C-alpha positions in Angstrom: -43.9 2.5 6.4 -41.3 2.3 9.2 -42.1 1.3 12.8 -40.7 2.2 16.2 -41.3 0.2 19.3 -42.5 2.5 22.2 -43.0 1.9 25.9 -40.6 -1.0 25.6 -40.8 -3.7 28.2 -44.0 -2.4 29.7 -47.6 -3.4 29.4 -48.2 -0.7 26.9 -45.4 -1.7 24.5 -46.5 -1.0 21.0 -45.1 -0.7 17.5 -46.0 2.7 16.0 -45.9 3.1 12.2 -44.8 6.3 10.5 -43.9 7.4 7.0 -41.3 9.9 5.9 -41.5 12.2 2.8 -39.1 14.8 1.5 -35.4 15.4 2.4 -34.0 13.2 5.2 -31.0 15.6 5.3 -33.2 18.5 6.3 -33.0 20.3 9.6 -36.7 21.2 9.4 -39.5 18.7 10.2 -43.3 18.9 9.7 -45.0 16.2 11.8 -48.7 15.3 10.9 -51.1 13.6 13.4 -54.4 12.3 12.0 -57.8 12.2 13.6 -59.7 9.5 15.4 -60.6 6.5 13.2 -58.3 7.7 10.5 -54.7 7.0 9.6 -51.8 8.8 8.0 -53.6 8.7 4.6 -56.9 9.7 6.3 -58.9 6.7 5.1 -62.1 5.9 7.0 -65.9 5.3 6.5 -67.6 8.6 5.8 -71.2 9.7 5.4 -71.9 10.4 1.7 -75.7 10.3 1.4 -78.9 10.6 3.4 -82.2 9.4 2.0 -85.5 10.7 3.3 -88.7 8.8 2.3 -92.2 10.3 2.5 -93.0 8.1 5.4 -90.3 9.8 7.4 -87.9 6.9 7.2 -84.3 8.0 7.0 -81.2 6.0 5.8 -77.6 6.9 5.7 -74.9 5.7 3.3 -71.3 5.4 4.3 -68.3 4.8 2.0 -64.7 3.9 2.9 -62.9 6.9 1.5 -59.3 8.2 1.4 -59.9 11.9 2.3 -56.4 12.9 1.5 -55.9 16.3 3.1 -52.5 15.2 4.4 -51.6 13.8 1.0 -52.4 17.1 -0.7 -50.7 19.1 2.1 -47.6 17.0 1.8 -47.5 17.6 -2.0 -48.2 21.3 -1.6 -45.4 21.8 1.0 -42.8 19.9 -0.9 -43.6 21.5 -4.2 -42.0 24.8 -3.2 -39.9 23.5 -0.2 -38.3 20.2 -1.3 -35.7 20.6 1.5 -38.2 19.8 4.2 -38.7 16.4 5.9 -42.4 15.4 6.6 -43.5 12.6 8.9 -47.0 11.2 9.0 -47.7 8.9 11.9 -50.4 6.1 12.5 -51.5 6.4 16.1 -51.9 3.1 18.0 -54.9 1.0 16.9 -54.9 3.0 13.6 -53.6 2.2 10.1 -50.4 0.1 10.3 -50.1 0.6 14.1 -52.1 -2.5 15.0 -51.1 -5.6 17.1 -50.6 -8.7 14.9 -52.8 -7.0 12.3 -55.7 -6.5 14.8 -57.0 -3.9 17.1 -56.1 -4.2 20.8 -58.2 -3.1 23.7 -55.5 -2.2 26.1 -55.3 1.4 27.4 -55.6 3.9 24.6 -56.0 7.1 26.6 -55.1 10.4 25.2 -52.0 10.9 27.4 -50.8 7.5 26.3 -51.3 8.4 22.6 -49.4 11.6 23.3 -46.5 9.6 24.9 -46.4 7.4 21.9 -46.2 10.4 19.6 -43.5 12.1 21.7 -41.3 9.0 21.5 -41.6 8.8 17.7 -41.0 12.6 17.4 -38.0 12.5 19.7 -36.6 9.5 17.8 -36.9 11.2 14.4 -35.5 14.5 15.7 -32.5 12.7 17.2 -31.9 10.4 14.2 -32.1 13.2 11.6 -30.6 16.1 13.7 -33.8 18.1 13.4 -33.5 21.7 14.6 -37.0 23.0 14.0 -40.4 21.2 14.1 -43.9 22.2 12.9 -47.0 20.1 13.8 -50.2 19.6 12.0 -53.1 17.9 13.8 -56.6 17.0 12.8 -59.5 16.5 15.3 -58.1 14.0 17.9 -54.6 14.7 16.6 -55.0 18.3 18.0 -55.8 17.0 21.4 -52.9 14.5 21.2 -50.6 17.5 20.3 -51.8 19.5 23.3 -51.2 16.7 25.7 -47.8 16.1 24.3 -46.5 19.7 24.2 -47.9 20.7 27.6 -46.3 17.8 29.4 -43.2 19.2 31.2 -41.2 16.0 30.4 -41.5 17.0 26.7 -40.1 20.5 27.1 -37.2 19.5 24.8 -39.9 19.0 22.1 -42.1 22.0 22.6 -39.1 24.4 22.7 -38.3 23.6 19.1 -41.8 23.9 17.7 -42.1 27.0 15.5 -45.7 26.6 14.4 -48.8 24.4 14.8 -51.9 23.9 12.6 -55.1 22.6 14.1 -57.9 21.4 11.9 -61.3 20.9 13.6 -59.6 20.6 17.0 -61.1 18.1 19.5 -60.7 19.3 23.1 -61.2 18.1 26.7 -64.1 20.5 26.9 -66.0 18.7 24.1 -65.4 15.2 25.5 -65.6 15.7 29.2 -68.1 18.6 29.4 -70.5 18.2 26.5 -73.8 20.1 26.3 -77.1 18.5 25.4 -77.2 20.0 22.0 -74.0 18.2 21.1 -75.9 15.0 20.6 -73.1 12.6 19.7 -70.7 13.6 22.5 -73.5 14.1 25.0 -74.9 10.6 24.4 -71.5 9.0 24.6 -70.8 10.9 27.8 -74.0 9.7 29.4 -73.4 6.1 28.3 -69.9 5.9 29.8 -70.6 7.8 33.0 -73.6 5.6 33.8 -71.9 2.3 32.9 -69.8 0.0 35.1 -66.2 1.0 35.5 -64.1 -0.2 32.6 -67.0 -0.3 30.1 -65.8 0.8 26.7 -67.5 2.6 23.8 -66.2 1.9 20.3 -68.1 4.2 17.9 -65.1 4.6 15.6 -62.6 2.0 14.5 -59.3 2.5 16.4 -60.8 4.7 19.2 -61.6 3.3 22.6 -63.2 5.5 25.2 -64.2 4.6 28.8 -65.4 6.1 32.0 -61.7 6.2 33.1 -60.8 8.2 30.0 -63.5 10.8 30.7 -62.3 11.1 34.3 -58.8 11.7 33.1 -60.0 14.4 30.6 -61.9 16.2 33.4 -58.6 16.7 35.2 -57.5 19.0 32.3 -60.6 21.2 31.7 -58.5 24.0 30.2 -55.9 22.0 28.3 -56.4 24.2 25.3 -55.5 27.3 27.4 -52.5 25.5 28.9 -51.4 24.8 25.3 -52.0 28.4 24.3 -49.7 29.6 27.1 -46.8 28.1 25.2 -47.2 31.0 22.8 -46.5 28.9 19.7 -47.9 30.5 16.5 -51.0 28.5 15.8 -53.5 28.4 13.0 -57.0 27.0 13.9 -59.4 25.9 11.2 -63.1 25.6 12.3 -65.8 24.1 10.0 -69.0 26.1 10.0 -71.9 23.8 10.6 -69.7 21.0 12.0 -72.1 18.4 13.4 -69.5 16.9 15.7 -67.8 20.1 17.0 -70.4 22.8 16.9 -68.9 26.0 15.4 -70.0 28.5 18.0 -68.6 26.5 20.9 -65.4 25.7 19.0 -65.0 29.4 18.2 -65.4 30.2 21.9 -62.6 27.8 22.9 -60.4 29.2 20.1 -61.0 32.7 21.2 -60.0 31.7 24.8 -56.7 30.4 23.2 -56.2 33.6 21.3 -56.7 35.7 24.4 -53.7 33.9 26.0 -51.7 33.7 22.7 -52.3 36.5 20.3 -50.3 34.4 17.7 -53.4 32.2 17.2 -55.1 32.7 13.9 -58.7 31.5 13.7 -60.1 30.6 10.2 -63.8 29.9 9.6 -64.3 27.5 6.7 -67.7 26.9 5.0 -68.2 23.6 3.2 -69.2 23.0 -0.4 -73.0 22.9 -0.8 -74.8 19.6 -0.5 -76.7 18.4 -3.5 -80.4 17.6 -2.9 -82.3 15.4 -5.4 -86.1 15.0 -5.2 -87.7 12.1 -7.1 -90.7 9.8 -6.4 -91.4 11.2 -3.0 -87.8 10.5 -1.9 -85.3 13.1 -1.1 -81.6 12.3 -1.5 -79.1 14.6 0.1 -75.6 14.0 -1.4 -73.1 15.0 1.3 -69.9 16.7 0.3 -67.7 14.2 2.0 -69.1 15.2 5.3 -67.1 18.4 4.9 -68.5 19.9 8.2 -65.8 18.0 10.1 -62.1 17.9 9.2 -62.7 19.9 6.0 -62.6 17.1 3.4 -64.8 18.4 0.7 -63.1 20.1 -2.3 -63.8 23.7 -1.3 -62.8 23.2 2.4 -59.8 21.0 1.5 -58.4 23.6 -0.9 -58.7 26.4 1.7 -57.1 24.2 4.4 -54.2 23.1 2.3 -53.4 26.5 0.7 -53.7 28.5 3.9 -51.9 26.0 6.1 -49.1 25.7 3.5 -48.5 29.4 3.5 -48.7 29.6 7.3 -46.1 26.9 7.8 -43.9 28.4 5.1 -44.1 31.9 6.7 -43.2 30.6 10.2 -40.4 28.4 8.8 -38.9 31.4 7.2 -39.4 33.6 10.3 -37.8 31.0 12.6 -34.9 30.4 10.1 -34.1 34.1 9.8 -34.3 34.5 13.6 -31.7 31.9 14.1 -29.2 33.5 11.7 
């Protein structure tokens, strides 16, 4: 891992870790941004089993797992395109981007995460003379991408982006305007908005939310549409049955993007079936790596990796031919 100091000589100074793969002489860069609580290798605790007893008692089992979509995608891309440079970043408070090896409770708002990412992307583009960039984001990484590319001060970055892939995209709508049936987001919203200013909610390692964060998100209720107006070819993967990002609402937001940008491709992905075992009045449901969100089970992962690889390759070729 390499590190770049961002926001130097300010209260938000931080060292951001990133890792490079492929050809450092390439003019083409694919930049991958992980989801909340993850890191560049997508390692995090994930729900693997739910046990139901006859008494109604329910227990959940979590395991620390390396999900590996970005590992598989990196390998898939470089297999047929060894001339490409790939960068995978650790957002602040994630992976190797800690402070003295520990999490830090300073401001971790989405615009700040986007500013961090922009500094790293700009540094790599300059250092390696990159002419064309493609971005892959997962969950929170999608929201960070939208903040980064819609910011006018990053026009130099957005102008050279030839394609974007969004996997289970988080949005300002989900966080700042949740509906009661979105239980996790709605409960978090109620907690933060009814708490004293500055109170923080730490459900996932590496992610800090606060009332101030939600107020900021409310200022950009249609950030997904603002992003769509950039008319960047975008592939959007939505997990059917996603517990965190309900499919129907996610699809509605994706269709709003497609209405503005016809170059948006929406892909519905169904997860591998869960295995149910009944024994001694106990029901065990074996979860397929919680595939409903971020597409980490074998079936969903294969579809994400294979289709996004082709999409990135096609848009890389199209952009290259256009410049000739």
